[in-house]
C-alpha positions as CSV (number, residue, x, y, z in Angstrom):
1,M,-40.4,29.0,23.2
2,T,-38.9,27.1,20.2
3,V,-38.0,23.4,20.4
4,Q,-35.7,21.5,18.1
5,P,-37.9,19.0,16.2
6,A,-37.8,15.4,17.4
7,L,-36.8,12.9,14.7
8,H,-36.9,9.5,16.2
9,R,-40.4,8.7,15.0
10,Q,-40.0,10.2,11.6
11,H,-39.4,8.2,8.4
12,C,-36.8,9.4,5.9
13,S,-35.2,8.5,2.6
14,V,-32.2,10.2,1.2
15,A,-30.4,10.5,-2.1
16,A,-28.0,13.4,-1.5
17,P,-28.5,16.3,-1.8
18,T,-32.2,15.4,-1.7
19,Q,-34.3,14.1,1.3
20,V,-37.8,13.1,2.0
21,W,-39.1,13.2,5.6
22,L,-42.5,11.8,6.6
23,D,-44.1,11.7,10.0
24,A,-44.7,8.6,12.0
25,D,-47.9,7.8,10.0
26,G,-46.3,8.5,6.6
27,R,-47.8,11.9,6.1
28,L,-46.1,15.0,4.6
29,G,-47.4,18.1,6.3
30,G,-49.5,17.6,9.4
31,G,-50.0,19.6,12.6
32,A,-51.2,23.2,12.5
33,P,-48.9,25.8,13.8
34,A,-49.7,27.1,17.3
35,A,-48.6,30.6,16.2
36,P,-46.6,32.1,13.3
37,G,-43.0,31.1,13.4
38,T,-43.5,28.2,15.9
39,G,-44.1,24.5,15.8
40,P,-47.5,22.8,15.9
41,T,-49.7,22.1,18.9
42,T,-49.3,18.4,18.2
43,G,-45.8,18.4,19.7
44,A,-42.3,19.2,18.7
45,G,-41.1,17.3,15.7
46,E,-44.5,16.1,14.5
47,W,-44.5,18.9,11.9
48,F,-41.0,18.3,10.6
49,T,-41.8,16.7,7.3
50,G,-41.1,17.7,3.7
51,L,-39.0,17.4,0.6
52,L,-35.6,18.9,1.3
53,H,-32.8,19.8,-1.1
54,G,-29.4,20.9,0.2
55,D,-30.0,23.2,3.2
56,T,-33.6,24.1,2.3
57,R,-37.0,22.4,2.9
58,M,-38.8,23.2,-0.4
59,L,-42.1,21.3,-0.2
60,C,-43.8,21.4,3.2
61,R,-47.2,19.8,2.4
62,A,-48.5,16.9,0.3
63,E,-51.7,15.9,1.9
64,V,-53.6,13.1,0.3
65,T,-57.4,12.4,0.4
66,V,-59.6,10.0,-1.5
67,N,-63.2,11.3,-2.0
68,G,-62.3,13.8,0.7
69,F,-61.2,11.2,3.3
70,A,-57.7,11.0,4.6
71,P,-56.3,7.4,4.7
72,E,-56.1,5.8,8.1
73,P,-52.4,5.0,8.7
74,A,-51.4,1.3,8.5
75,T,-47.6,0.9,7.9
76,V,-44.6,2.9,6.7
77,E,-41.8,0.8,5.2
78,T,-38.2,2.0,4.4
79,C,-37.0,0.0,1.4
80,P,-33.6,-0.1,-0.4
81,G,-32.8,2.3,-3.1
82,G,-34.3,5.5,-1.6
83,V,-37.9,4.1,-1.4
84,L,-40.6,4.7,1.2
85,K,-43.9,2.8,1.1
86,V,-46.9,4.1,3.0
87,R,-50.0,2.0,3.3
88,G,-53.3,3.4,4.5
89,L,-56.9,2.3,4.6
90,V,-59.6,4.5,3.2
91,R,-62.8,4.3,5.2
92,G,-66.1,5.9,4.5
93,I,-66.3,5.4,0.8
94,E,-66.9,1.7,0.5
95,G,-70.4,1.6,1.9
96,P,-71.5,-0.8,4.8
97,T,-68.7,-3.3,5.3
98,E,-67.1,-4.8,8.4
99,D,-63.6,-5.2,6.8
100,P,-61.6,-2.4,5.2
101,A,-62.3,-2.6,1.5
102,V,-60.1,0.2,0.1
103,E,-56.3,0.5,0.4
104,L,-54.0,3.4,-0.8
105,L,-50.4,2.6,-1.3
106,Q,-48.0,5.5,-1.8
107,T,-44.5,4.8,-3.0
108,W,-42.0,7.6,-2.6
109,T,-38.8,7.1,-4.7
110,V,-36.0,9.5,-4.1
111,T,-33.1,10.2,-6.5
112,P,-30.7,13.2,-6.4
113,G,-32.8,16.2,-7.3
114,A,-36.0,14.4,-7.9
115,V,-38.8,12.6,-6.1
116,R,-41.4,10.3,-7.8
117,V,-44.7,9.5,-5.9
118,A,-46.8,6.6,-7.2
119,L,-50.3,6.1,-5.7
120,R,-52.2,2.9,-6.1
121,L,-55.8,2.6,-5.0
122,S,-56.9,-1.1,-4.5
123,T,-60.2,-2.5,-3.4
124,S,-62.0,-5.8,-2.8
125,L,-65.2,-4.4,-4.2
126,E,-66.4,-4.7,-7.8
127,A,-66.1,-0.9,-8.4
128,V,-65.3,2.2,-6.4
129,D,-65.5,5.6,-8.1
130,A,-62.7,7.7,-6.6
131,E,-61.1,11.1,-6.7
132,I,-57.6,11.1,-5.4
133,E,-56.4,14.6,-4.4
134,V,-53.0,15.9,-3.3
135,R,-52.8,19.3,-1.7
136,L,-49.4,20.9,-2.0
137,A,-47.6,23.7,-0.3
138,A,-44.0,25.0,-0.6
139,D,-42.2,27.2,2.0
140,F,-38.5,27.2,1.1
141,T,-37.6,27.3,4.8
142,D,-33.9,27.3,5.7
143,M,-32.9,24.2,7.6
144,A,-31.3,26.3,10.3
145,A,-34.7,27.9,11.0
146,I,-36.4,24.5,11.1
147,R,-33.8,23.2,13.5
148,L,-34.8,26.0,15.8
149,G,-38.5,25.0,15.5
150,R,-39.4,27.8,13.1
151,Y,-41.2,27.8,9.8
152,R,-42.3,30.2,7.1
153,E,-45.7,30.8,5.6
154,P,-46.3,28.8,2.3
155,L,-45.3,30.6,-0.8
156,Q,-47.5,31.2,-3.9
157,P,-46.4,29.3,-7.0
158,T,-44.5,31.5,-9.5
159,A,-45.9,29.6,-12.4
160,A,-48.8,27.1,-12.9
161,D,-50.6,25.4,-15.7
162,A,-52.7,22.3,-16.1
163,S,-49.7,20.0,-15.9
164,S,-47.2,21.6,-13.6
165,L,-46.5,24.0,-10.7
166,R,-43.3,25.9,-10.1
167,W,-41.9,27.7,-7.1
168,D,-38.7,29.9,-7.4
169,E,-36.7,31.8,-4.8
170,D,-33.0,32.9,-4.6
171,G,-31.8,30.4,-7.2
172,K,-33.8,27.5,-5.8
173,T,-36.6,25.9,-7.9
174,L,-39.2,23.3,-7.1
175,T,-41.2,22.0,-10.0
176,V,-44.1,19.5,-9.6
177,A,-45.4,17.7,-12.7
178,A,-48.7,15.8,-13.0
179,P,-49.8,16.1,-16.7
180,G,-53.4,17.4,-16.9
181,R,-54.0,17.1,-13.2
182,V,-53.1,20.5,-11.7
183,G,-56.0,22.5,-10.3
184,P,-56.5,25.7,-8.4
185,G,-54.9,26.1,-5.0
186,A,-51.8,24.0,-5.8
187,R,-54.0,20.8,-6.0
188,L,-53.4,17.7,-8.0
189,S,-56.5,15.5,-8.7
190,W,-57.3,12.3,-10.6
191,R,-60.7,10.7,-11.1
192,G,-61.2,7.1,-12.0
193,T,-62.6,3.7,-11.0
194,A,-60.9,1.0,-9.0
195,G,-62.2,-2.6,-8.9
196,R,-61.2,-6.0,-7.6
197,G,-58.0,-6.8,-9.4
198,R,-58.1,-3.4,-11.2
199,P,-56.3,-0.8,-9.1
200,L,-56.4,2.9,-9.9
201,E,-52.7,4.0,-10.4
202,V,-51.5,7.6,-10.7
203,E,-48.3,9.5,-10.0
204,W,-46.7,12.9,-9.6
205,Q,-43.1,14.0,-9.7
206,A,-41.0,16.8,-8.1
207,V,-37.7,18.2,-9.4
208,L,-35.6,20.3,-6.9
209,T,-32.7,22.4,-7.9
210,D,-30.4,25.0,-6.1
211,S,-27.9,26.8,-8.3
212,G,-26.1,28.1,-5.2
213,D,-25.6,24.9,-3.3
214,A,-22.1,24.2,-2.3
215,V,-22.5,20.4,-2.9
216,L,-23.9,18.2,-5.6
217,A,-24.7,14.5,-6.2
218,A,-21.8,12.0,-6.6
219,P,-22.2,8.8,-8.6
220,L,-22.7,5.6,-6.8
221,P,-19.8,3.1,-6.6
222,A,-19.8,0.3,-9.2
223,A,-21.7,-2.7,-7.9
224,R,-20.4,-2.5,-4.3
225,R,-22.3,-4.8,-2.0
226,V,-21.2,-7.0,0.9
227,R,-23.3,-9.5,2.7
228,A,-22.5,-11.1,6.0
229,A,-21.8,-14.8,5.9
230,T,-24.7,-15.2,8.3
231,E,-28.2,-14.0,7.8
232,G,-30.1,-12.4,10.7
233,P,-29.5,-9.1,12.5
234,L,-25.9,-8.6,11.4
235,G,-26.8,-9.1,7.7
236,L,-29.7,-6.8,8.0
237,L,-27.6,-4.1,9.7
238,L,-24.9,-4.3,7.0
239,D,-27.4,-4.2,4.1
240,N,-29.4,-1.3,5.6
241,S,-26.2,0.6,6.5
242,L,-24.6,0.3,3.1
243,D,-27.9,1.4,1.4
244,E,-28.0,4.4,3.7
245,L,-24.4,5.3,2.9
246,D,-25.2,5.2,-0.9
247,G,-27.8,7.9,-0.2
248,L,-25.2,10.1,1.5
249,R,-22.7,10.4,-1.4
250,L,-21.9,13.9,-2.4
251,A,-19.2,16.0,-4.1
252,S,-18.4,19.7,-3.8
253,R,-18.6,22.1,-6.7
254,Q,-14.9,22.9,-6.2
255,A,-14.0,19.2,-6.6
256,P,-16.9,17.5,-8.5
257,D,-14.9,14.3,-9.1
258,A,-14.1,13.7,-5.5
259,P,-16.9,11.8,-3.7
260,F,-17.4,12.0,0.0
261,L,-20.2,11.1,2.5
262,A,-22.4,13.8,3.8
263,A,-22.2,13.8,7.6
264,G,-25.9,13.1,8.0
265,A,-29.6,13.9,7.6
266,P,-31.3,16.2,8.1
267,W,-29.1,19.0,9.6
268,Y,-25.6,17.9,8.4
269,F,-26.2,17.2,4.8
270,T,-22.8,18.4,3.6
271,L,-19.1,18.0,3.9
272,F,-17.9,17.8,7.5
273,G,-14.2,17.2,8.2
274,R,-14.2,14.7,11.1
275,D,-17.5,13.0,10.2
276,S,-16.7,12.4,6.5
277,L,-13.1,11.3,7.5
278,W,-14.2,8.8,10.2
279,A,-16.8,7.3,7.9
280,A,-14.2,6.9,5.1
281,R,-11.7,5.3,7.6
282,M,-14.3,2.8,8.7
283,L,-15.2,2.0,5.1
284,L,-11.6,1.8,3.8
285,P,-11.7,-2.1,3.6
286,L,-14.6,-1.8,1.2
287,D,-14.1,1.5,-0.7
288,A,-10.6,2.9,-1.1
289,A,-11.9,5.2,-3.8
290,L,-14.2,6.9,-1.3
291,A,-11.3,7.5,1.0
292,A,-9.3,9.1,-1.8
293,G,-12.3,11.2,-2.8
294,T,-12.8,12.4,0.8
295,L,-9.2,13.4,1.1
296,R,-9.3,15.3,-2.2
297,A,-12.5,17.0,-1.4
298,L,-11.1,18.3,1.8
299,A,-7.8,19.2,0.3
300,A,-9.6,21.4,-2.2
301,H,-10.8,23.6,0.7
302,Q,-7.7,23.4,2.8
303,G,-6.9,26.6,4.7
304,T,-4.5,29.1,3.1
305,K,-4.6,32.1,5.4
306,T,-5.2,33.1,9.0
307,D,-8.8,34.2,9.6
308,P,-10.0,34.1,13.2
309,A,-13.7,34.6,12.1
310,A,-13.6,31.3,10.2
311,A,-10.9,29.7,12.5
312,E,-8.9,29.3,9.3
313,E,-5.2,28.7,9.3
314,P,-2.7,27.7,6.6
315,G,-2.8,23.9,6.1
316,K,-5.8,23.4,8.3
317,I,-8.7,21.1,7.2
318,L,-12.2,22.4,7.4
319,H,-14.9,21.6,9.9
320,E,-17.9,22.1,7.6
321,L,-18.9,23.5,4.2
322,R,-22.2,25.3,3.6
323,S,-23.6,27.4,0.8
324,K,-24.1,30.4,3.1
325,E,-23.6,31.5,6.7
326,L,-25.1,29.2,9.3
327,V,-26.8,31.1,12.1
328,L,-28.2,29.3,15.2
329,E,-29.3,32.1,17.5
330,S,-30.1,29.8,20.5
331,Q,-26.5,28.7,20.5
332,A,-25.0,32.1,19.8
333,L,-23.4,30.6,16.6
334,R,-22.7,32.4,13.4
335,L,-20.5,30.2,11.2
336,P,-19.2,31.3,7.8
337,P,-19.8,29.1,4.8
338,V,-16.4,27.5,5.0
339,Y,-15.7,27.0,8.7
340,F,-12.5,25.5,10.2
341,G,-13.4,25.3,13.9
342,A,-12.2,21.8,14.5
343,V,-9.0,20.8,16.2
344,D,-9.2,17.2,15.0
345,S,-10.0,17.4,11.3
346,T,-6.4,18.0,10.2
347,P,-4.8,15.1,12.1
348,L,-7.7,12.8,11.1
349,W,-7.1,13.8,7.4
350,L,-3.4,12.8,7.8
351,C,-4.4,9.5,9.5
352,L,-6.7,8.6,6.6
353,L,-4.0,9.5,4.1
354,G,-1.5,7.3,6.0
355,E,-4.0,4.4,6.1
356,L,-4.8,4.8,2.4
357,G,-1.0,4.7,1.7
358,L,-0.7,1.5,3.7
359,A,-3.6,-0.1,1.8
360,G,-1.6,0.4,-1.4
361,T,-4.6,0.6,-3.8
362,E,-4.6,4.3,-4.5
363,D,-1.0,5.2,-5.1
364,G,-1.8,7.9,-7.7
365,A,-4.2,9.6,-5.3
366,V,-1.7,9.4,-2.4
367,R,1.1,10.9,-4.5
368,S,-1.1,13.7,-5.8
369,L,-2.0,14.6,-2.2
370,L,1.5,14.9,-0.9
371,P,1.6,18.8,-1.2
372,S,-1.6,19.0,0.9
373,A,0.0,16.6,3.3
374,G,3.0,18.8,3.7
375,S,0.8,21.8,4.5
376,A,-1.3,19.8,7.0
377,A,1.9,18.5,8.6
378,Q,3.2,22.0,9.1
379,W,-0.1,23.0,10.6
380,L,0.2,20.0,13.0
381,L,3.6,20.9,14.1
382,A,2.7,24.6,14.6
383,A,-0.5,23.8,16.4
384,G,1.3,21.4,18.7
385,G,3.7,24.1,19.7
386,A,1.4,27.1,19.5
387,A,0.7,27.2,23.2
388,G,4.3,28.4,23.8
389,N,4.8,28.7,27.6
390,T,1.2,28.2,28.5
391,A,-0.2,25.3,30.5
392,N,-1.0,23.3,27.3
393,A,2.4,23.7,25.6
394,G,3.2,20.8,23.4
395,F,-0.4,19.7,22.9
396,L,-3.0,20.4,20.2
397,S,-5.6,22.7,21.9
398,Y,-8.5,25.0,20.8
399,Q,-10.3,28.1,21.9
400,D,-12.8,30.1,19.9
401,T,-11.5,33.7,19.5
402,S,-14.3,34.9,17.2
403,G,-17.1,35.1,19.8
404,H,-19.5,33.4,17.5
405,G,-17.9,30.1,16.7
406,L,-18.0,26.7,18.4
407,S,-17.0,26.8,22.0
408,N,-15.9,23.2,21.9
409,Q,-14.1,22.0,18.8
410,G,-13.7,18.3,19.1
411,W,-16.3,15.7,18.3
412,K,-18.1,16.5,21.6
413,D,-18.8,20.1,20.5
414,S,-21.8,21.0,22.7
415,R,-21.3,23.8,25.2
416,D,-21.4,21.6,28.3
417,A,-19.4,18.7,26.9
418,M,-16.1,19.5,28.7
419,Q,-16.6,19.2,32.5
420,F,-14.9,17.9,35.6
421,S,-16.2,15.0,37.8
422,D,-18.0,17.5,40.0
423,G,-19.8,19.1,37.1
424,R,-17.7,22.2,36.7
425,Q,-17.3,23.4,33.2
426,A,-13.8,23.6,31.8
427,D,-12.3,26.9,30.6
428,G,-10.2,27.0,27.5
429,P,-7.9,26.6,25.7
430,I,-8.7,22.9,26.0
431,A,-6.5,20.0,24.9
432,L,-8.5,16.9,24.2
433,S,-7.1,13.5,25.0
434,E,-8.2,11.8,21.8
435,V,-6.8,14.6,19.6
436,Q,-3.4,13.9,21.0
437,G,-3.8,10.3,20.0
438,Y,-4.8,11.4,16.5
439,A,-1.9,13.8,16.3
440,Y,0.6,11.1,17.4
441,Q,-0.7,8.6,14.8
442,A,-0.8,11.3,12.1
443,A,2.8,12.3,12.8
444,V,4.2,8.8,12.7
445,Q,2.3,7.7,9.6
446,T,3.0,10.9,7.7
447,A,6.7,10.5,8.5
448,D,6.6,7.0,7.1
449,L,4.7,8.3,4.0
450,F,7.2,11.0,3.4
451,D,10.1,8.5,3.6
452,A,8.3,6.2,1.2
453,Y,7.8,9.0,-1.4
454,G,11.1,10.8,-0.8
455,E,9.5,13.8,0.8
456,P,11.3,15.9,3.4
457,G,10.1,16.5,7.0
458,A,9.9,12.9,8.4
459,R,12.4,13.5,11.2
460,E,10.7,16.6,12.5
461,L,7.4,14.7,12.7
462,R,8.9,11.7,14.5
463,D,10.6,14.1,17.1
464,F,7.2,15.8,17.6
465,A,5.5,12.4,18.0
466,A,8.0,11.2,20.6
467,A,7.7,14.3,22.7
468,L,3.9,14.2,22.5
469,K,3.8,10.6,23.7
470,Q,6.0,11.4,26.7
471,N,4.1,14.6,27.6
472,F,0.8,12.8,27.3
473,R,1.9,10.1,29.7
474,E,3.1,12.7,32.2
475,R,0.2,15.1,32.0
476,F,-3.0,13.2,31.0
477,W,-3.1,10.2,33.3
478,V,-5.1,10.6,36.5
479,Q,-6.4,8.2,39.1
480,D,-9.7,7.6,41.0
481,D,-10.8,4.8,43.3
482,A,-11.1,2.4,40.3
483,G,-7.6,3.0,39.1
484,S,-5.7,5.0,36.5
485,F,-7.2,6.3,33.3
486,P,-6.5,9.1,30.7
487,A,-8.3,12.3,31.5
488,M,-10.9,13.6,29.0
489,A,-8.9,16.8,28.5
490,L,-6.7,19.4,30.0
491,D,-8.3,22.8,30.7
492,G,-6.7,26.2,30.1
493,H,-4.8,26.0,33.4
494,G,-3.4,22.5,32.5
495,E,-5.7,20.8,35.0
496,P,-6.9,17.3,33.9
497,L,-10.6,16.8,33.6
498,D,-10.8,14.1,36.2
499,V,-13.7,12.2,34.8
500,P,-13.8,9.0,32.7
501,G,-15.3,9.5,29.3
502,S,-15.6,7.6,26.1
503,N,-12.8,9.8,24.6
504,M,-10.3,7.4,26.0
505,G,-11.5,4.7,23.5
506,H,-10.2,6.8,20.6
507,L,-6.7,6.5,22.0
508,L,-6.6,2.8,21.3
509,G,-4.8,1.9,18.1
510,T,-3.2,5.3,17.7
511,G,0.2,4.2,19.2
512,I,0.2,6.8,21.9
513,L,-0.5,4.2,24.6
514,D,1.9,1.3,25.6
515,A,0.5,-2.2,26.1
516,A,-0.1,-1.8,29.8
517,E,-1.9,1.6,29.3
518,A,-4.1,0.1,26.5
519,R,-5.1,-2.7,28.9
520,L,-6.1,-0.2,31.5
521,V,-8.2,1.7,29.0
522,A,-9.9,-1.5,27.7
523,D,-10.8,-2.6,31.2
524,R,-12.2,0.9,32.1
525,L,-14.3,1.0,28.9
526,L,-15.9,-2.4,29.6
527,G,-16.8,-1.4,33.2
528,P,-20.3,-0.5,34.3
529,E,-19.7,3.2,34.5
530,L,-19.0,3.5,30.8
531,F,-20.5,0.4,29.1
532,S,-24.3,0.6,29.1
533,G,-24.7,-2.9,27.6
534,Y,-25.6,-1.2,24.2
535,G,-22.6,1.0,23.8
536,L,-20.3,3.5,25.6
537,H,-21.6,6.3,27.7
538,T,-20.0,9.6,26.6
539,L,-19.5,10.4,30.3
540,S,-19.1,8.2,33.3
541,R,-22.3,7.3,35.1
542,R,-20.6,8.3,38.3
543,A,-20.0,11.9,37.1
544,A,-22.1,14.7,38.6
545,G,-23.0,15.9,35.1
546,F,-24.2,12.5,33.9
547,W,-27.7,12.4,32.3
548,P,-28.7,9.6,29.9
549,F,-30.6,12.1,27.7
550,S,-27.7,14.6,27.5
551,Y,-26.3,15.0,24.0
552,H,-22.6,14.5,25.1
553,C,-22.8,13.9,28.8
554,G,-24.3,10.4,29.2
555,S,-25.8,9.3,25.9
556,V,-24.4,6.6,23.7
557,W,-23.1,7.5,20.2
558,S,-22.9,4.7,17.6
559,H,-19.7,5.9,16.0
560,D,-18.0,6.6,19.3
561,T,-18.4,3.0,20.4
562,A,-17.4,1.8,17.0
563,V,-14.2,3.8,17.2
564,A,-13.4,2.1,20.5
565,V,-14.2,-1.3,18.9
566,R,-11.8,-0.5,16.0
567,G,-9.1,0.5,18.5
568,L,-9.6,-2.6,20.6
569,L,-9.2,-4.8,17.5
570,G,-6.0,-2.9,16.7
571,E,-4.6,-3.6,20.2
572,G,-5.6,-7.3,20.0
573,F,-8.4,-7.1,22.6
574,T,-10.8,-9.2,20.4
575,A,-13.1,-10.3,23.3
576,E,-13.6,-6.8,24.5
577,A,-14.2,-5.6,20.9
578,R,-16.8,-8.3,20.4
579,A,-18.6,-7.4,23.6
580,L,-19.0,-3.7,22.5
581,A,-20.0,-4.8,19.0
582,E,-22.6,-7.1,20.2
583,G,-24.0,-4.3,22.3
584,L,-24.3,-2.0,19.2
585,L,-25.9,-4.8,17.2
586,A,-28.5,-5.4,19.9
587,A,-29.2,-1.6,20.0
588,S,-29.7,-1.6,16.2
589,G,-32.7,-3.8,16.7
590,A,-34.6,-1.0,18.3
591,F,-34.1,1.2,15.2
592,G,-35.1,-1.1,12.4
593,H,-31.6,-2.8,12.2
594,R,-30.0,0.6,11.7
595,L,-27.8,2.8,13.9
596,P,-28.8,6.4,14.5
597,E,-26.5,9.3,15.4
598,L,-27.0,8.6,19.1
599,F,-29.4,7.0,21.5
600,A,-30.1,7.5,25.2
601,G,-27.7,6.2,27.8
602,V,-30.4,4.0,29.4
603,T,-28.7,0.7,30.3
604,A,-29.6,-2.8,29.0
605,A,-30.4,-3.7,32.6
606,E,-32.9,-0.9,32.7
607,S,-34.5,-1.4,29.3
608,G,-34.8,-4.5,27.1
609,R,-34.5,-2.1,24.1
610,A,-32.2,0.8,23.4
611,V,-34.1,4.0,24.2
612,P,-34.2,6.7,21.4
613,Y,-32.6,10.2,21.8
614,P,-35.5,12.2,20.3
615,A,-33.4,14.7,18.3
616,S,-31.0,12.1,16.9
617,C,-30.2,12.4,13.2
618,H,-30.6,9.4,10.8
619,P,-29.0,8.3,8.6
620,Q,-25.6,9.5,9.9
621,A,-22.5,8.6,7.9
622,W,-20.2,7.5,10.7
623,S,-23.1,5.6,12.4
624,S,-23.9,3.7,9.3
625,A,-20.2,3.1,8.6
626,S,-19.9,1.6,12.1
627,A,-21.7,-1.5,10.8
628,V,-18.5,-2.5,9.0
629,V,-16.5,-2.2,12.2
630,I,-19.2,-4.2,14.1
631,A,-19.0,-6.9,11.4
632,Q,-15.2,-7.1,11.6
633,A,-15.4,-7.5,15.4
634,L,-17.9,-10.3,14.9
635,G,-15.7,-12.2,12.5
636,V,-16.7,-10.9,9.0
637,E,-13.8,-10.4,6.7
638,F,-13.9,-7.8,3.9
């Protein structure tokens, strides 16, 4: 049995496209495999450490000893600028002493394509003769395999001398440099003496390259930093989140001058349509250039043909970009390198373009993207009418026709995400409620944009939006004993999924709801079946399928709650927005004043701290960007 590695106790530092992952004690490479191809006996996730570049873990071991003794873990600290500091106490070499007398500090500094590791041995004694040794191993394991709990045997170096080691495979290269310190068996060693006030300091460096990677590093923005007017938890969350976002900046080889944010570490370290777009939307008050870059990066890969295997259609915006096919056997997934299986990416692209146009700071970028907007608008109109005489005519819907793509193609894309209140799974094609909201906003804003720039097509978009709004009101609204609410989706028979879900929060601010409907949604979101005290449950606590540790059926997603906060602010519900924002801020305290991809749907009444979801990714672009929305709801102006 293979198990996806747990991540909630791991420490990471990222400088896209490079990552460092250490275990809970700050080690890289611990836990012996129980059997070839499986995880270790120490438990799922304990062995997921390494130096990663793109979609490959290159270095899988860097085990440190001093005179043969492994340091006893003390602390691991995540610092700004891609730095991890690991403190350990070395016992057994100092002679008889009650107090620890020898400390080893390892400082990992990550930059795109390179990692520098500085080691400092300090002591309270007059002199300690020491040999510091680092045992290395590289396995070049694909991230898709690691995600399934699998690994490869370590590879032999392809080149080695007294100062460096090199591993090569399929255009990927890892080079480790430690001048004069390389020994047999991929070992680095230093001999010296440390004394009181005279630490022994050494270092080694790794350089990672991949000639076939689809993405590359993007430059950081020029001196962009925002601090909250108040210190304390909100200021810490903002500073940490902005630092995380700097580490996620990438560009694609097809558009190297168009920066975007990678969706998240470790599994989604590339361009994702909805993730990158939502993060850019949240950050628009701070970084209009990032919004423009994200739009241009996605436009460079916009669909040009009909290809069911890739879910590609003319004008459609992609779901994800990889350097090669992604295969996840446990989920029966086989996705091509450029995959378009997302029903929401295209309307979200148009929404961001419209918001960028309203911001008025990137006129040249907006103008240059008008041809892509025209193609996206045509896709929107065609997709909205593609159902013909079927039950979902007039709505944007999806259904995988390849047999190996995503079965659900909204942001809740796990196989069990779309269900009725009694737990029955919905059959496709499925029309998601939030996607109709995105489509409405996209059509209205794009029509305004076309008018402003003298482009044709505005009237057709407005007619589409008006019909969509009316149809949505007639078909999506359902009722239970607590009142009326928008269904999560319509199934392939046109039957509403009669269960409250966080999806309804995405409708706020899109314009598809009138004032009375928005009030109903706001009240339902703040009720106990959806608001955990820390954020919004993805699925009502009263639903048969609710489980607080379900990926999409009861957990709390940081960005999902922030989207609702953003919508509440747009509708004028400032008190409700503040309540949700305060919940997320409180939750961040359990994660080092950072926000992970998601956390468990255990309520604040049940636990005084937000409870981790073990496989949650961090940092995640739209989660980190949520800090800006939280700050806005709490009165910070940007």
